[in-house]
N, C-alpha and C positions, 0 to 999 in steps of 0.2 A: 180710493185707489182703484176699486173695481170699475167705477164709472169712467175714470181716466183711461184705464186699459181697454175698455170697450170702445171709447172714441178713437183711441189710437189704432185699434184693430180695424175698425171700419175705414179709417183714413188710409192705412197701409194697403188693405184689400182693394180699395178704390184705385190706388196708384198701380197695383199689380194688374188689375183688370184692364185699366187704360193702356198699359204697356203691352199686354197680350193681344188686345184688340188691334193695336197699331201694328204688331207683328203680323197678325192675320191679314190685315189690309195690305201690308207690304207685299207679302207673298202672293196674295190673290190678284193684286193690280199690276205689279211689276212683271210677273211671270204669266204667261198664258196658262189657262186651266189645264194642269197636268196632274197626274197621280201624286207627284212629289209635292207640288205647291199646295194642293188641296189637303194633303195629309198633315202639313204643318199648320195650315189655317184651321183645320178641324181640331187638332190638338190644342191650339191656343184657345179656341172657343170652349172646348171641353174643360180646360183648366179654369176658365172664367166662371163657368157654372159651378165647378167644384169649390172655388173660393167663396162664392156667394152662399152656398148651402152648408158649408162646413164650419160656419161660425154662428153662434147664438146671437151675436150682436148685429148681424145684417138683417134688416127687416124685409124678408122675402114674402111677397103676398101669397096667401094660402090659395089652394085650389089648383087650377090648371097650370098657372105659372110655376108654382113650386114643383108640381109633378114633372113638368118639362125640364126644369133645371136639374132636378135630382136624376132624371132619366139620362140626360146628357153627361152628368158628372160620373155616372157609373161606367161610362165607356172610356174614361181617362186612361186607365192602364193599357187598354188595346190601342187607343189613339197614340199614346206616347211610344209604345213599342213600334207601331207602324211608322210614325213620323221620324223616329230616331234612325230606323233602317234607311228611310229615304234620304235623310241628311247625310249619313256617313257611308252608304253603299250605293255605288252608281248603278248597278244592275241588280234590282231587288226582286227576289222570288221567294215565296214562302212554301215550306214543305207541309205535307199533310199533318204531321204532328203539331206544328205550330198553329195551324188553323184549328185543330182539335182542342189544344190547350186554350186558345182564344175563346172558343165557344164555352168552355168550362168557366172562364172568368166572367163572361157575360151572363150565363145561366145562373152562376152563383150569386151575382148581384141582384137578380130578380126573384130568386127563390125566397120564400118567407123565412123568418128566423126560426120558425118551429121545425123546419126540415133539418134532421140530424146532420151535423158536420158540413153544412152548406158553406158557412163562413170559413171554416178551416180549409175545406177543399179549394175554395176560391183564392184564399191567401197563399196556399202552396202553389197554385197555378200561376199567380202573379209573380211569386219569387222565381219560379222556373223560367218564365218568359224574360224577366229582367236579368236573371243570371246569364241566360243565353245572349241577351243584348249586350251585356258587359263583355262577354267572350268575343262577340262579333266586332264590337268597337275596338277592342284591344288588338284582335288578330288582323284586322284590316288596316290598322294604323301604320305598320311598317311599309306597306305598299302604297300608301296615300301620297300622291305627288302634289296635292294642293296644300301649301303651307298654312294658309289661313284655316282650313278645315282641320289640319293635323293639330294645331295649337288649340282649337276650339274644343276638340273632342276630349282633351285631357280633363279640363275642369267640368265639362258637361257631364261626363261619365261619373265623376265623383259626386256631383250634386244630385244627379238623377238617382244614382244608387242609394245615397243617403236618404233622400226623400221617400223612396219606395220602402226601404227597410223600416224607417221610423213609422210611417203612416200605416203600413201593413201590420207592423208589430203592435201598434196601438189598437187597430181594429180587431186583431185576433185575440188580444187579451181583454177587450172590452173597456179599455181605459180612455177611449176617445170621447166618451160621454161624461167623464169625471175630471176633465182638465181644468186647472185654474184659469181665470180670466187672462192673466199675463201670458200664458202658454199660447193662446190664440193670436196674441199680438206678435209673439216671436215667430209663430207659424206664418203669419201674413208677411212679416218682414223678410223671411227667407224666400218666399215666393216673389216678393217685390224685387229683391236682388237678382234672383234668377231671370225674371221677366225683363228687367232693365238690361242686364248683360246680353241677353238673347236679342233684344231690340237693337242694341249698339252693334252687335255682330251682323244682324240682318240687313242693316243699311249699307253694307259693303256692296260693291258691284255684283250683279247677279252671276256673272261668269266665274266669280271666285267661289261660289257656293255650288251651282249646278251648271252643266253644259247647256248651251242654247238649244241644242238638238240632242235628244236622248241617243245614247249608244254611238255618239260620234265625237271625234276629237274636238276640243274647244277651239274657238276662234279668238285667241287671246293676243293682245299686243305683244310683240316680240320683246325679249329681254335685252341684255347687254351683248356686245360683240363676243365677250368671253362665254356667255351662255350659248350663243350660236355655234361657236367653235366646239364647246364641249358636247352639245347635242349631235354635231356631225361626227365627233369621235365615237359617241355612243352608237350611232347608227352604223358606223363602219365596223365596230366590234360585233354587232348583231348580224350584219351582212356576212361576216366571216364565219358565222355559225355558232356564236356564243349562246344564242337562244336555245341550242340543243342541250345545254348543260342542265341536268335534272335539278329541280328545285332552285333555279337561279333566283337570287334576291338582289335588290338594289345595292345592298352592302357589298355583295360579291362583284357586281359590275363596277361599283365605285373603286374597289380595291384593284380591279383589273385595269381601270383607266388611271389609277393613281391620283384620285381626286377626292374631295370631301363629299360625304353623302348628301348633305343639304344642298350643295351646289348642283349635284347631278339631278336631284329632284326638281329643282327650279328650272334647270335647262330643258329637261324632258317635258315638263309641264308648259313652260312659257314658249319654247321654240317648236315643239312637236305637237303640243295640244293634248297630251294624254293626261288623264286625271289620277290614274293609279297604275302602278308598275306591272301588275299582271296583264292589263289590257295592252301595254306596250309590248311585252313579251309575246302575248297571244297573237298580236298582229303579224308577227313573223311566222308563228306556227300555223296560223290560218292560211297564210299565203302559200306555204309549203303544202298544206292539205289541198288547197285548190289545184296545185300542179299535179298532185297524185290523183285526185278525183277526175281530172280531165285528161289523164294519160291513157291513150287508146290501148296500151298494153296492160293496163290495170283496171279494166272495166268490171272485173268480177272480184276485185280486191275488197275484202270486208271493211266496212266503215270502222268497226272497232279496231282493226289493225292499223288503219290510217291514224286514228286517234293516238294509239301507242307510238307509232312511228314519229309523230310530230311533238311528242313530249307530254301528252295528257295521260293521267293515271287511270282514267275510266272514261266510258263513252258519254256519261251525263254532262260533265263539265265541257267536254269537247263540243257536244251538240249545242249547248247554251252559248258558248263563245262563238261558234260558227254562225248560229242564227243571228246573234247580235251584230256580227260583222257583215254578213251577206243578206240578212233578211229572209233566209230560208234555211232548212235543215241541210246537212251534207247530202242526204239521199235525194232531196228535191233539187239541189244544185247540180248533182251528177246527171239526173234525168233531164233537166232543162238544158244543160250543156249538150248532151247527146242529141236532144230534139233540135236544137238550133244548128248543130253541126250537120244533121241529116237534111234539114231544110235548105241550108246554104248549098249542099252538094246537089 
């Protein structure tokens, strides 16, 4: 039974590694090298290394080969956290606390076992990161207009959370070195299912996963005439000032237009090219901000007041949204506009 379990374990891990390498190749070849595509490719390679070194049945050569595989495997939590953000969030930025917790995870993996509480501290840091990841994936789901990505995130989150909880729990309790042979086969089977499902999803058209140009509306083939009509109605409602409603959600816009939410998501995505609802709303807010910033009568009007006037709750999100849309900060935009106006005069 032990020998059979070992052979099955090696077979399943080989299948999972093959699927993950195929995913890495797909994202590396089909997409130009970007932070998003590289993050997924790196995560897939890291998972391959983890699968090879986490089983006693895989004959990993000793020496430098084993050291490299183990070293890369230790980065899997960080790579998974990074790649997941890139998959589900169109405009990714990491706060200082996230970077600090990430360093704790990396440092904890390299500290010797003799260091007190090193494993415990690293385990807690991993749980913090993936708890935050779960929050981000859930919180950004309502505004996601890409139906393929909205459906994918549901099972992805469940599988990722379950894997992290189980693996981290085993490592913290020291039971990962005492597992029966059949447990390694189940572990490999779970990763094979995950990798295969991810590969099936990854072969979809690139535009359904990420935009062809960062921070720009998608160039997607138009939908049905009904979608075109509904997209026009949505634009008309926003032109009339509905974007000024505080905390506007797609559910509220759908209710205003007396249509179903999933139809409105598809119409805005397919006809207008927006991948998430906040970007759609912000496009109107940024346009209004541009008008205020270029108003000769408001040259001394504070940037923070502009942010509040167009519906942002603080200056930080306003600056990020404005820079994503215009390629520069509000202050730089105002200065450049004044300079161009003076030059033309």
